[in-house]
Structure formats: structure tokens, C-alpha cells
C-alpha positions in Angstrom: 139.2 29.3 4.1 135.7 28.0 4.6 132.6 28.7 2.5 129.1 27.4 2.7 129.5 24.8 0.0 132.7 23.5 1.5 131.1 22.7 4.9 127.8 21.3 3.8 129.0 18.3 2.0 130.8 16.6 4.9 127.8 14.4 5.9 127.5 10.8 5.0 126.2 10.8 1.4 123.1 8.7 2.1 121.8 10.5 5.1 118.6 12.5 4.5 119.1 16.3 4.1 115.7 17.4 2.9 112.3 15.8 3.4 109.4 16.9 1.2 106.0 16.3 2.6 103.0 15.6 0.3 102.1 19.3 0.0 105.5 19.7 -1.7 104.8 17.0 -4.2 102.6 16.8 -7.3 101.5 13.2 -7.1 102.5 11.5 -3.9 100.8 10.8 -0.6 104.0 9.9 1.2 107.0 12.1 2.0 110.1 12.0 -0.1 113.6 12.1 1.4 116.5 13.7 -0.5 119.9 12.5 0.7 122.9 14.7 1.0 124.4 13.0 -2.1 121.3 13.7 -4.1 121.1 17.4 -2.9 124.7 17.9 -3.9 124.0 16.4 -7.4 121.1 18.8 -7.8 123.2 21.8 -6.7 126.1 20.8 -8.9 123.8 20.3 -11.9 122.1 23.7 -11.6 125.4 25.4 -10.8 126.9 24.1 -14.1 123.9 25.5 -16.0 124.1 28.9 -14.3 127.8 29.4 -14.6 127.7 30.3 -18.3 125.7 33.4 -17.4 127.8 34.3 -14.4 130.1 36.9 -13.3 131.5 36.7 -9.7 129.6 38.7 -7.1 126.6 39.4 -9.3 123.3 39.7 -7.4 120.5 37.3 -8.1 117.1 38.1 -6.7 114.9 35.2 -5.6 111.2 35.6 -5.0 110.3 32.0 -4.1 108.2 30.2 -1.5 109.8 27.6 0.7 110.7 24.7 -1.6 113.5 22.3 -2.7 113.8 24.7 -5.7 114.7 27.5 -3.4 117.3 25.4 -1.5 118.9 24.2 -4.6 118.9 27.6 -6.3 120.4 29.3 -3.2 123.2 26.7 -2.8 124.0 26.6 -6.5 124.3 30.4 -6.6 126.4 30.4 -3.5 128.7 27.8 -5.1 129.1 30.0 -8.2 130.0 33.1 -6.2 126.7 34.9 -6.9 125.0 37.1 -4.3 121.6 35.8 -3.4 119.0 38.5 -2.6 115.7 36.8 -1.5 112.6 38.9 -1.5 109.3 38.3 0.2 107.0 36.9 -2.5 103.9 38.3 -0.8 104.6 42.0 -1.0 101.2 43.6 -2.0 101.4 47.3 -1.1 103.6 50.1 -2.2 105.2 52.5 0.3 102.3 54.9 0.3 99.7 52.2 0.4 97.8 53.9 -2.4 97.7 51.0 -4.9 97.8 47.3 -4.6 100.7 45.7 -6.5 103.8 43.7 -5.9 106.7 46.1 -5.2 110.2 44.9 -6.0 111.7 48.2 -7.3 112.5 49.6 -3.8 114.2 46.5 -2.6 116.1 45.9 -5.8 117.3 49.4 -6.5 119.9 49.3 -3.8 121.5 46.0 -4.8 124.8 45.3 -6.5 124.4 45.3 -10.3 121.4 43.0 -10.7 121.5 40.4 -13.4 118.8 37.8 -12.5 115.4 37.9 -11.0 113.8 34.6 -10.0 110.0 34.7 -9.5 107.7 32.0 -8.5 104.1 32.1 -9.7 102.8 31.7 -6.1 104.0 35.3 -5.6 101.0 36.4 -7.8 98.0 35.4 -5.9 94.4 35.8 -7.2 91.9 34.6 -4.7 88.7 33.2 -6.2 86.4 34.7 -3.6 87.5 38.2 -4.3 88.1 38.7 -8.1 88.4 42.5 -7.7 91.7 42.0 -5.8 93.6 40.8 -8.8 97.2 41.8 -8.3 99.1 43.9 -10.8 102.9 43.6 -10.7 105.0 46.6 -11.2 108.7 46.1 -11.9 110.6 49.3 -12.1 114.3 48.5 -12.8 117.2 50.6 -13.8 117.5 51.1 -17.5 121.2 50.1 -17.6 120.7 46.6 -16.1 121.8 43.8 -18.2 121.5 40.0 -18.3 118.2 39.8 -16.4 116.4 36.6 -15.8 113.0 35.6 -14.4 112.5 32.1 -13.2 109.0 30.6 -12.7 108.1 27.3 -11.3 105.1 25.6 -13.1 104.6 23.3 -10.1 102.3 25.6 -8.2 100.1 26.1 -11.2 99.1 22.5 -11.0 99.4 21.8 -7.3 97.5 24.8 -5.8 94.7 25.1 -8.3 92.0 25.2 -5.7 93.7 27.9 -3.6 94.9 30.3 -6.2 94.6 30.8 -10.0 98.0 30.9 -11.6 99.0 31.0 -15.2 102.5 31.0 -16.5 101.4 30.1 -20.0 98.5 30.7 -22.3 96.1 33.7 -22.4 97.8 36.6 -20.6 94.5 38.6 -20.5 93.1 36.4 -17.7 96.4 35.5 -16.0 97.0 37.0 -12.5 100.7 36.6 -13.1 100.5 38.5 -16.5 102.0 41.5 -14.8 105.3 39.7 -14.2 105.4 38.1 -17.6 104.5 41.4 -19.4 107.0 43.4 -17.4 109.6 40.8 -18.2 108.9 41.0 -21.9 108.7 44.8 -21.9 112.1 45.0 -20.2 113.6 42.2 -22.3 114.0 39.9 -19.3 114.2 36.2 -20.3 111.7 33.9 -18.6 112.8 30.6 -17.3 111.2 27.8 -15.2 112.7 25.8 -12.4 111.0 22.7 -11.0 111.6 19.5 -9.2 110.6 16.5 -11.3 109.2 13.8 -9.0 109.4 10.9 -11.4 113.0 11.4 -12.3 114.0 13.1 -9.0 115.8 15.8 -10.9 115.8 19.6 -10.9 114.7 21.0 -14.3 115.8 24.4 -15.4 114.5 25.7 -18.7 115.4 29.0 -20.2 113.2 30.7 -22.8 114.6 29.6 -26.2 114.0 33.1 -27.6 116.1 34.6 -24.8 118.6 37.3 -25.7 120.5 36.5 -22.5 124.1 36.7 -23.3 126.6 34.1 -22.1 129.5 35.6 -20.1 131.2 32.7 -18.5 133.6 34.1 -15.9 133.2 32.2 -12.7 135.4 31.3 -9.8 135.1 29.4 -6.6 133.8 31.6 -3.7 136.0 32.8 -0.9 135.0 33.4 2.7 134.8 37.2 2.4 132.6 37.0 -0.7 129.1 38.4 -0.1 126.7 35.5 -0.5 123.4 36.9 1.0 121.7 40.3 0.7 118.8 40.9 3.1 116.8 43.9 4.3 116.2 44.9 7.8 112.7 44.7 9.1 112.3 48.5 9.1 110.8 48.6 12.6 112.1 52.1 13.2 112.7 53.4 9.7 113.2 52.5 6.1 114.6 49.0 5.5 118.4 48.9 4.9 120.2 46.4 2.7 122.5 44.1 4.7 125.3 42.2 2.8 126.4 39.0 4.6 129.5 37.0 3.6 130.2 33.2 3.7 132.3 34.0 6.8 129.3 35.7 8.5 126.9 32.8 7.7 129.3 30.1 8.8 130.0 31.9 12.1 126.2 32.1 12.8 125.5 28.4 11.9 128.4 27.4 14.2 127.1 29.7 17.0 123.6 28.2 16.8 125.0 24.7 16.6 127.2 25.2 19.7 124.5 27.1 21.7 121.9 24.3 21.3 124.2 21.3 20.8 122.7 20.6 17.4 123.9 17.3 15.9 123.2 15.0 13.0 120.2 13.6 15.0 118.4 16.9 14.8 115.8 17.9 12.2 113.7 21.0 11.7 110.3 21.4 10.2 110.6 24.6 8.2 107.8 27.0 8.3 109.8 30.2 8.7 110.1 31.8 5.3 113.5 31.3 3.6 113.7 34.9 2.5 114.2 35.8 6.2 117.4 35.3 8.2 115.6 33.2 10.7 114.3 30.7 8.3 117.4 30.5 6.2 120.0 30.4 9.0 118.3 28.9 11.9 115.6 26.7 10.2 117.6 25.4 7.3 121.4 26.0 7.2 122.2 25.4 10.9 120.6 21.9 11.0 122.3 21.1 7.6 125.7 22.3 8.8 125.3 20.0 11.8 124.6 17.2 9.3 120.9 17.1 10.3 117.9 17.4 8.1 115.0 19.7 7.3 111.3 19.1 6.4 110.2 21.7 3.8 106.5 22.2 3.1 105.8 25.0 0.6 103.8 27.0 3.1 101.6 26.6 6.2 98.2 25.0 5.5 96.0 24.2 8.4 94.1 21.3 6.8 97.4 19.4 6.0 100.0 20.6 8.5 99.1 18.3 11.4 98.6 15.2 9.3 101.9 15.9 7.4 103.8 16.2 10.6 102.4 12.9 11.9 103.1 11.3 8.5 106.8 12.4 8.5 107.0 10.9 12.0 105.1 7.7 11.7 106.6 6.7 8.3 110.2 7.2 9.3 111.1 3.7 8.2 110.0 4.4 4.7 112.7 7.0 4.4 115.5 4.6 5.5 116.3 6.9 8.4 118.7 5.6 11.1 116.7 4.1 14.0 117.9 6.7 16.5 116.8 9.7 14.5 114.7 12.4 16.2 110.9 12.1 15.9 108.6 15.0 15.9 105.2 16.1 17.3 103.4 19.4 16.9 101.2 20.6 19.7 98.9 23.0 17.8 98.6 24.6 14.4 98.9 28.3 15.0 101.4 31.1 14.3 104.2 30.9 15.0 104.9 27.2 14.7 105.6 25.0 17.7 108.2 22.2 17.2 108.8 19.3 19.5 111.8 17.2 18.7 111.6 13.8 20.3 114.7 11.6 20.7 114.6 7.8 21.1 115.9 8.2 24.7 112.9 10.4 25.5 114.8 13.7 25.7 112.9 16.5 24.1 114.0 19.7 22.5 111.3 22.3 22.2 111.6 25.4 20.0 108.9 28.0 20.0 109.6 30.8 17.7 108.2 34.2 17.4 110.9 34.4 14.8 112.7 31.0 15.2 109.9 29.3 13.2 106.9 31.1 11.9 104.0 29.7 9.9 102.5 31.3 6.8 98.8 32.0 7.7 95.9 31.3 5.5 93.5 34.1 5.2 90.9 32.5 7.4 93.4 32.2 10.2 94.8 35.7 10.0 93.6 36.6 13.5 95.3 34.5 16.1 96.7 35.0 19.6 100.5 34.9 20.2 102.3 31.7 20.5 102.9 32.0 24.2 99.2 32.3 25.0 98.5 29.4 22.6 100.9 27.2 24.4 99.3 28.0 27.7 95.8 27.1 26.4 96.9 23.7 24.9 95.8 20.8 27.2 98.9 19.2 28.7 99.8 15.7 27.7 99.5 13.1 30.4 102.1 12.4 31.5 103.8 15.6 30.5 106.7 14.7 28.2 110.2 15.5 29.3 110.9 18.6 27.2 114.5 19.5 27.0 114.0 23.3 26.6 111.8 25.9 25.1 113.4 28.7 23.0 111.8 32.0 22.3 113.3 34.6 20.0 112.7 37.9 18.2 109.9 39.1 20.4 109.9 40.1 24.0 108.7 37.4 26.4 107.1 38.9 29.5 108.2 37.4 32.9 104.6 36.5 33.6 104.3 34.4 30.4 107.8 33.0 31.0 106.8 31.7 34.4 103.5 30.3 33.1 105.2 28.4 30.4 107.7 26.8 32.8 104.8 25.8 35.1 102.7 24.4 32.4 105.5 22.4 30.6 107.9 21.8 33.6 110.9 22.7 31.5 113.3 25.6 31.2 112.4 28.5 28.9 115.4 30.0 27.0 115.0 33.4 25.5 117.4 34.6 22.7 118.2 37.8 20.8 118.9 38.1 17.1 118.9 40.6 14.2 119.7 40.6 10.5 123.0 42.6 10.9 124.4 39.8 13.1 123.3 37.1 10.6 120.7 36.2 13.2 121.7 35.1 16.8 123.7 37.3 19.2 122.7 36.1 22.7 120.8 33.3 24.3 120.1 31.9 27.7 122.2 28.7 28.0 121.1 25.2 28.2 120.8 23.5 31.6 122.5 23.0 34.0 123.7 26.6 33.4 121.5 29.4 34.8 118.6 30.9 32.8 117.0 34.2 33.8 113.4 35.2 33.0 113.3 38.6 31.3 116.9 38.3 30.0 117.9 37.3 26.5 120.9 35.6 27.9 124.7 35.8 27.4 126.6 36.6 24.2 127.0 33.6 21.9 130.1 34.0 19.7 130.1 37.8 19.9 131.7 40.5 22.1 129.2 42.7 23.7 129.4 46.2 25.3 126.9 48.7 26.6 127.8 52.1 25.4 126.4 55.6 25.8 124.0 56.5 23.0 126.0 59.2 21.4 129.6 58.2 22.3 131.9 55.3 23.0 131.8 55.5 26.8 130.7 52.3 28.6 127.7 52.7 30.9 125.5 50.6 33.1 122.5 51.1 30.8 122.7 52.2 27.2 123.0 51.0 23.6 123.8 47.3 23.1 126.9 47.1 20.8 128.4 43.9 19.4 131.4 42.7 17.5 132.1 39.3 15.9 132.7 37.3 12.8 129.0 37.0 12.3 128.4 40.7 12.1 128.0 42.5 8.7 130.8 44.9 7.7 128.2 47.5 6.9 125.0 48.5 5.1 125.0 48.5 1.3 125.2 52.0 -0.3 124.4 53.7 2.9 127.4 55.6 4.2 125.3 57.7 6.6 123.9 54.6 8.3 127.3 53.0 8.5 128.9 56.1 10.1 126.3 56.1 12.8 126.1 52.3 13.3 129.7 51.4 13.8 132.1 52.7 16.5 135.5 54.2 15.5 137.9 52.8 16.6 136.8 49.4 17.7 134.3 48.4 15.0 131.5 47.6 17.3 128.0 47.5 15.7 125.4 49.7 17.4 122.2 47.6 17.5 119.9 50.5 18.3 118.6 48.5 21.3 118.7 49.8 24.8 119.9 47.3 27.4 121.9 46.5 30.5 124.1 43.7 31.8 123.7 42.2 35.2 126.6 41.1 37.4 126.6 37.6 35.8 126.8 39.0 32.3 123.2 38.4 31.3 121.7 41.0 28.9 118.3 42.6 29.7 116.8 44.6 26.8 114.8 47.8 27.8 113.7 49.1 24.4 114.6 50.5 21.1 116.5 53.9 21.3 114.4 55.4 18.4 111.2 54.1 20.0 111.6 55.9 23.3 108.6 58.1 23.9 109.5 61.6 24.9 106.6 62.9 27.0 107.6 66.5 27.9 111.2 65.4 28.6 110.2 62.2 30.4 111.6 59.2 28.5 109.2 56.2 28.5 110.2 52.8 27.3 107.4 51.1 25.2 108.8 47.7 26.1 108.2 48.5 29.8 104.6 49.4 29.1 104.1 46.3 26.9 105.2 44.1 29.7 102.9 45.8 32.2 100.0 45.4 29.9 100.7 41.8 29.2 100.8 41.1 32.9 97.1 42.0 33.1 94.8 39.0 33.0 93.0 38.7 29.7 95.4 40.7 27.6 97.2 38.3 25.1 98.9 40.9 22.8 100.0 44.5 23.5 101.9 47.2 21.7 102.7 50.7 23.0 103.6 53.6 20.6 104.1 57.3 20.5 101.6 59.8 19.0 102.1 63.5 18.6 100.7 65.8 21.3 100.5 69.6 21.3 101.3 70.0 25.0 103.9 67.3 25.6 105.3 66.7 22.1 104.6 63.0 22.4 102.3 60.8 24.5 102.0 57.0 24.8 99.1 55.2 23.3 98.6 51.4 23.4 96.7 48.8 21.5 95.7 45.5 23.1 94.1 42.2 22.0 91.9 40.4 24.6 91.2 36.7 24.9 87.7 35.6 24.2 86.7 35.4 27.8 87.7 39.0 28.5 86.4 40.8 25.4 83.0 41.7 27.0 84.1 42.5 30.5 87.3 44.5 30.1 87.3 48.2 29.4 89.9 50.8 28.8 89.4 52.4 32.2 89.8 49.0 34.0 93.1 48.5 32.2 94.3 51.9 33.2 93.5 51.2 36.8 95.6 48.0 36.7 98.5 50.0 35.1 98.3 52.7 37.8 99.3 50.1 40.4 102.5 49.3 38.4 103.6 52.5 36.7 104.0 56.2 37.4 101.1 58.4 36.3 103.1 59.9 33.4 103.7 56.5 31.9 100.0 55.5 31.7 98.9 55.5 28.0 96.7 58.4 27.0 94.6 56.1 25.0 94.2 52.3 25.1 92.6 50.8 22.0 91.0 47.3 22.3 91.4 45.8 18.8 91.0 42.4 17.2 94.6 42.1 16.0 97.9 44.0 15.8 99.6 44.3 12.4 103.0 42.7 12.0 105.6 42.1 9.3 105.8 38.9 7.3 108.2 37.6 10.0 106.1 38.5 13.0 107.7 41.7 14.1 105.7 44.8 15.2 106.7 48.0 13.5 105.7 50.6 16.1 106.1 53.5 13.7 103.6 52.0 11.3 101.3 50.9 14.1 101.3 54.5 15.4 100.5 55.9 12.0 97.6 53.4 11.5 96.0 53.7 14.8 96.5 57.4 15.3 95.2 58.3 11.9 92.1 56.2 12.6 91.6 57.5 16.1 92.7 61.1 16.4 89.2 62.5 16.0 87.1 61.8 19.1 88.8 58.4 19.3 86.6 56.3 17.1 86.9 52.6 17.2 90.1 51.2 15.7 89.9 49.3 12.6 92.5 46.9 11.3 
């Protein structure tokens, strides 16, 4: 039986596994390479320290930014049969949006019995320019929880002193992270620190000497059906649900990704997708490592250093003692999501663009940017245009118009893929050349069985709900029997994705919308994805989202919000957009209201939650349609 630890350490010991750019290091202007042998030593060392507190299949919650500490902690916990439950370290609003604070109670409350909480000081951000926005942490945990642990990393206190004010020691009255420390003390949660020591190249793990944490050594080696990862769905159509994923699930996905894109030991990723998300962890980190490749890990995206660090990790390859035929990298532009070119010595290029596959962490001054597709099309082409092997797009619909424009601009095939948390990421993808790719399609199943079933029964239909089955698919949501009954077919065990779609005669999947997002206008069903695509085909519109709002006459009607490029902001009106749509759509599908806005709110991983967008825009615009504000 295979587990993550058992398949990761098959690489040559002295090959690089992780590369830390200068932004990840305290006192270095050159990148640092960590070999597979060194990474294994770090993991084994931390695992031995953690095992005395461990019980098999106990949940450990991580709230850490991308770092070598995250990677080592995750792998050490997986090696000791713990369940790792990463959290977004940037949560700042509670469910009702009434008070600013970091919310962990909702996401923790549904977990298996929680024993450890790992927090990083960068989670508690206090921006100098706006002192009134000091963040207060509220940790609301079950009273019967035992053996709880908070882990801080003192690295960011020193490294990021000009961006944030962080205090893990000293006077709590002025510390923006005092909420976490005080909450931990109030609940009797021991405080520990984990950090990478650059001078000794070791991982340091220090537990509070006054800790009352009891030692209960009862560990065992993991097995393939052990849960190793606990994530939450994005909540695009409802409240997020906890998704337990096993070693078997994760290995299946990494193998699927490896096989789909022919990943080998010569591949390397530059990680900017957050590791708390299935995309960053599975596609950005683990898949290259399982293929014996390597991964560059900056702590977050920073516009002033990102480009220079990418060049540095390319130009100084010899300093890392990399094999001469390793892939080299170039980044075309520094926007969200991140664009990655992987350049081989034989001049074959692999090009991943990711709404989802790789996403940058935006600084506040860059919070309003066009989508990656439009950015690509505005970047001046290199001369001559490099031979790019392929472009991959995932987790957000790619309109046929943009698809065609990308292929014209870069003279390369564009491959669209389809993924979700419940499938441990990838489900389908357009294949590599010379196989056929189809614009508007998310490709063929990759390592899964796929059926199109009627929405309320198990009858196969031409267009209906996309259902999948495979070793990468979760066995069910955690503590949510209602969702499990409605999400899995009986018999058969196919998972109902909640997405509408259809297969063509060649077996390619075309998505037509989310079932719960269908707009019911007086009995007429309207797909918001169809409206989004129509809007994006209009010159000057670079982002678009359609959503339902309540209506006394029809029950629901469609509204839309669009973002215009700079050249179109002054000359494009709502009426002009409606005229364009009337040439493509039936009258009943034309949005009742089209809002021209500066930006469209998204989740931390770049997904649009139509339900929340509807609430936000409708609440701001239901009285005489005042100007939308974001």
C-alpha cells in the first residue's frame, strides 16, 4: 500500500526538491536549494518531535503562509498519521461581516477531534498606513478539546518589518498578534515556534517550556486509507463543506496530473498558489515532487521582488549544482494569477496559466487587476515568439474568444482543465498534442469515470449533472450526512459535482453551468455561464459575472457586473452592452441590470461566489440602481 511519505523519497538524494528565493531567507541575496535528502532529514526530525504528542488520525490545523516550514510540517504530520487541516491565514471577516477579526471557529468546529493549531504571525496583519484596522483574533473552540498547540514562526517578525508589524514576544498591549497569544493562554493552548535556521540549515521547533501539553505517544505508520488532508469547499453555492482526503486520494491525483502533462524530474514549479488550497498543495507542490521534480517557494507574491527572484533562480542555476539539463524559467508579467513558462534546454516550452493552477498573493496596491487571459493578450510578444509547448487554464471558464486570441498570440495550443476539492483537484483536461484539443471544452476524463445524469435521478441524459467516480474522489463530506446522501449515487457511488454539462461524440466535456446557480426567470432556466461568455465576447469587457436577484414578477431575473479595460471605460454604456447581447441571446436572457464596476470580488483562490456577488451588488443597487461600490 502506498502513502505520500513512501513515494516522495524515491528521488536521487542530492537532487533539489525545494528552492528558497531571497524573500524566503533572512540574510541571503542568493537562492538556497534543499535537496531531497535534506528535506527528508527535516521531515524525519520534526516527525520524531511530534510523535510524542500524537495519536493516529488526530487533526492538526495549520495557518501558515507558503514556506519550507509549511512543507516540512505537512510531510512530518502525514508521516505520523496526523490529519492536516490547512486554513487560509488571511481570513478577516466573520460570516455576517459585522466585525473584523480572524475567524477559525467555523472552519475548525467540524473537524475530527482537534489537538493542535499551528499559526503563523503573518496571519495577523497590521498595516502601518491604517492603524484603525488592527485585527483582533477570535478563537472559539469546543470546551472539551485537549492537547492543543499553537505554532508561530518568528521569521516573519524580522523579515517583513517594513510591510507589517508583528510581535510574538514582548508587550502584548501593542502587538497585533496579541489576540492569538491571549486566546491561546486563555484556553490553555501551548505556544510553540517553528522556523528554518539558515546558518545551520535546520528546522527548529520550540515548545513553550511552561506548556501543560501532555505526552501521549501512540503513533503508527500511515496506511493508504488514512485521512491525511482536510479541506473546505470554496462555498460558491452555499456554506463550505469539510472534505477529508486520504493518502490514496492524493496519490491518485498526483499520478493523474503527472500522466496528463508528462511531468518528469526535469520539471519545476514556482509556487505562488497558496498551500492551504488543493491547487497549490497538489498541483503546485506535490505533483512535481512525486515526479522527482522541484519547487520554488516564495512566502508570498511581492511585485517589487517577484520578477528579479524569478530571473535569479534561473540565471544562478549553476550555484545550486543543478544538472545541466534542468528546466529554466521565465515569467512574462507580474499579475494575478501567476504565469509560468518552463524552458527546457532543447527549447521546448511548457506554459501553465492558472486561474487556479497557480495564483499570486496580491499586495494591497495591486488588488484591482484584469484577469490573466486579458493580461496575456496585452503582453508584447517576444521576438521571435518562443516555442511554447502548451498553455493550461483551470478553475475558471475560458471563453472561446479568449481561447482563440491566446492561441493566435502565442502560436501554441491552449488546454483547459476541470478540477474541484472533492476530486482532490483534477478531473478532466484537454490532452497534449498531437491529440485533439477543443475550445470551450474542459477535455476528457483523466483518471476518473464520468457520466452525465439527470439532476434528480440516476438516468443518463445528453445534458445534465456531471458525475464522477475514481480513486481520487473523496468518500464523503465530514459530519454532513445530508450532503452525502444528495452528493453520491446509490448504487454506483458516483459523486454529483453540482455542475451541468454534456459530452460530445468524442467524449469531451463541455460545462454549461452550476445547477444551483441556474436563474429561474418565470420558469425559463438561464445559465449564468452562457451570459458570462456572451459578455466576455464583447470588445472592452475583461471580466464578467452574471447572477440572480429576486424579482416580484418573475421570481428571479439576471443581473450582471462587468469590468472594462482602460480604453473602454469612458465610451461603453450599459445600453450599448445590452444592444450587443441582443444580437447573441434571446430577449428573456438579457440581464435586467448591467453594472460597470472596478472589480469583481473573488475568494482567496480566485473563484467567484455568485451568491455573495448577488448579495453585495443587489443590496447596493436595489434602490434606483445607484452606482455599485466594491
